[in-house]
N, C-alpha and C positions, 0 to 999 in steps of 0.2 A: 504494500500500500504506500502511495506517495505521501510525503510529509507535507501537510497543509498548514504549516506554522504561520506563514504570512497571511494566509486566508483566515485562519483562526484569530489572529491578532486584529485584523481589520474588522472582522465580525464582532469580536469582543469590544472593540473601540466604539463601533456603531451602537451596540446594545447599551454600552455605558452612557452614551449621549442620550439615548431614549430613556434610560433609567433616571438620569438627571432631570429630564423634562417631566417625567412622572412625579418626581419629588417636588418640582416647582408647581406643577398643577395641583398636587395634593395640598401644598401650603396655601395656594390661592383659594382653593375650595374651603379649607379650614377657616381662613379669614372671613370668607363670605358666610359660612355656616354660623360663625360667632355673631356676625352682624344680623343675620336673619333671626337667630334666637333672641338677641337683645331687642329686636324690633317686633317681636310677637308673631313671627312667621315660622312656627315650629314644624309645620307639615313640610314645607319646602326644605327646612334645615335637615329634617330626617332623610329626605331624598339625597341631599348633598352628602350626608354621613355615609349613606349606602354607596355612593359613588367613590368616596374616599376609601372605603373598605375594599372595593374592587381594585382601586389603584394600588393599595398596600399588598393585596394578594398577588397581583401581577408583578409588582416590584420584586417580591420574593422569588418568583419564578425567573425573572430576568437576572437577578443576582446569581441564582444557582447556575443558569446557563453561562453567564460571564465567567464564573469561577471554573466551570468545566472547560471552557475554551482556553482559559489562561494557563491551565496545567501543562 
């Protein structure tokens, strides 16, 4: 089997950038959720929390994939 080290590094780098984007989106959603809660819009805040949970779950999967590629 051919060594795909360069390809793995490029893929891991791209996934790392996506992971950073996910963290930034989660932080923004968290701020919006706090604002929504403070302004009495709990139903929408609950939906935002659900979105953050999905981002967290996917971030874990991305992190695992990045670590496997970087080995």
